[in-house]
C-alpha positions in Angstrom: -0.1 0.0 -0.2 1.0 3.4 -0.8 1.4 6.2 1.6 -1.3 8.4 1.5 0.4 11.6 0.0 2.2 9.8 -2.5 -1.1 7.9 -3.4 -2.7 11.6 -3.6 0.0 13.0 -5.9 -0.1 9.9 -8.3 -4.4 10.4 -8.8 -3.8 14.5 -9.1 -1.1 13.4 -11.9 -2.2 10.6 -13.9 -5.0 8.3 -15.1 -6.1 5.1 -13.2 -6.5 2.3 -15.0 -9.7 0.0 -13.9 -12.0 -2.9 -14.8 -15.9 -2.3 -14.3 -18.0 -5.0 -14.5 -21.6 -5.0 -15.9 -23.4 -7.6 -14.0 -26.8 -9.0 -15.0 -29.0 -11.7 -14.0 -31.0 -14.1 -16.0 -34.2 -11.4 -16.2 -31.0 -9.3 -18.2 -31.4 -7.2 -15.3 -28.1 -4.8 -14.0 -27.2 -5.1 -10.7 -25.7 -1.6 -9.1 -24.4 -0.8 -5.6 -24.6 2.6 -3.9 -21.2 4.3 -3.8 -19.9 4.6 0.1 -17.0 6.9 -1.6 -16.0 9.4 -3.9 -15.8 9.8 -6.7 -19.2 9.2 -7.1 -20.2 8.8 -3.8 -24.2 8.1 -3.3 -24.6 7.1 -6.9 -25.9 3.7 -8.2 -22.7 2.4 -9.7 -21.6 -0.8 -11.3 -19.1 -2.8 -9.2 -15.3 -2.8 -10.2 -12.3 -1.3 -9.4 -8.5 -0.1 -10.1 -5.7 -2.6 -11.4 -2.9 -2.4 -9.1 0.7 -2.0 -10.1 2.4 -5.3 -11.1 -1.1 -6.9 -11.3 -1.8 -8.4 -14.9 -5.1 -7.7 -16.1 -6.2 -11.3 -15.8 -5.3 -11.3 -11.9 -7.0 -8.1 -10.9 -10.5 -9.9 -13.1 -9.8 -12.5 -10.6 -9.5 -10.3 -7.6 -12.6 -8.2 -8.4 -14.5 -10.7 -9.1 -14.3 -11.9 -5.9 -13.5 -8.5 -3.9 -17.1 -7.2 -5.5 -19.2 -10.5 -6.0 -17.6 -13.2 -3.8 -16.7 -15.1 -7.0 -13.8 -17.3 -7.0 -14.0 -18.5 -10.2 -11.3 -17.0 -12.6 -12.5 -18.1 -15.7 -16.0 -16.9 -15.2 -17.5 -16.6 -19.0 -17.4 -12.5 -20.0 -17.8 -10.4 -22.8 -16.0 -7.4 -23.6 -18.1 -4.1 -23.6 -15.4 -1.7 -24.5 -12.7 1.2 -23.3 -14.2 4.1 -21.2 -12.7 7.3 -19.8 -14.4 8.6 -16.8 -13.6 12.1 -15.8 -14.4 13.1 -12.1 -14.1 16.5 -10.6 -13.2 15.1 -7.2 -11.6 12.4 -5.6 -11.2 9.8 -2.9 -10.1 12.6 -0.6 -11.4 16.2 0.5 -8.7 18.0 -1.6 -9.2 19.9 -4.6 -8.0 17.7 -7.7 -9.8 15.4 -10.4 -9.8 12.0 -10.9 -9.7 10.1 -14.3 -10.2 6.8 -15.1 -9.1 4.6 -18.4 -12.0 1.9 -17.7 -12.1 -1.8 -19.6 -15.6 -3.3 -19.2 -17.0 -6.3 -19.0 -20.5 -8.1 -19.0 -20.8 -11.4 -16.8 -23.6 -13.0 -15.6 -24.5 -13.6 -12.0 -26.4 -15.9 -10.3 -26.1 -15.3 -6.3 -27.3 -13.5 -3.5 -26.9 -9.7 -3.4 -27.8 -9.9 0.3 -23.9 -11.2 0.9 -22.0 -8.6 -1.4 -19.4 -6.8 0.2 -20.1 -3.2 1.8 -16.5 -1.9 1.3 -17.5 0.3 -2.1 -21.0 0.0 -1.8 -23.7 0.3 0.8 -27.4 -1.3 -1.0 -27.3 -3.5 -4.2 -30.2 -3.7 -6.2 -31.5 -5.1 -9.6 -32.2 -2.8 -12.0 -34.3 -3.0 -15.4 -32.6 -1.3 -18.1 -34.9 1.7 -19.0 -35.0 2.3 -15.1 -31.5 2.7 -14.7 -31.3 5.2 -17.7 -34.0 7.4 -16.4 -33.2 7.1 -12.6 -31.2 10.6 -11.5 -29.1 8.9 -9.0 -27.9 6.4 -11.3 -24.1 7.9 -12.1 -23.9 8.6 -15.8 -20.4 6.6 -16.6 -23.0 3.7 -15.5 -25.4 4.8 -17.8 -22.9 5.4 -20.6 -22.5 1.5 -20.7 -26.0 1.0 -22.2 -26.5 4.3 -24.2 -25.4 3.6 -28.0 -24.2 7.3 -28.1 -21.5 6.6 -25.6 -20.0 3.8 -27.5 -16.9 2.3 -26.0 -13.3 2.6 -27.9 -13.1 -0.4 -28.7 -10.7 -0.1 -31.6 -8.7 2.8 -31.6 -7.4 4.3 -35.2 -4.3 6.5 -35.4 -4.0 8.1 -38.3 -0.6 10.4 -39.2 
């Protein structure tokens, strides 16, 4: 774990890399949790988290499945949704600097008891119908982006000279 002041400097200076989990049940509903922490505190948001230093994508994905959903199966079937960028005007601390995430979004199916999920990042969980999610002002815009065609992810980045 980094010292707090070092971590603040990193967030104030660089983007963070993260994985978001678009979790669906067999009815096609989407699992959201009410955020405990900044940024996006108090909003409904998909589970996920940062990739740690020296952690491979595969290990980060397995860790987040376990920490966020209690799933130990590293090989759980997933669908890559795309890459997104999330910009926040605040950060985890009360100091005045922004947060920038580069997010890899994955869709997974979940069959489990949401009452047993971790309360560290989210204090409540519930299933949302897609139209309900898109129309609820307490669902964060970055979560809505995963379901809005006009906010398509960068699935392929083309650089022309």
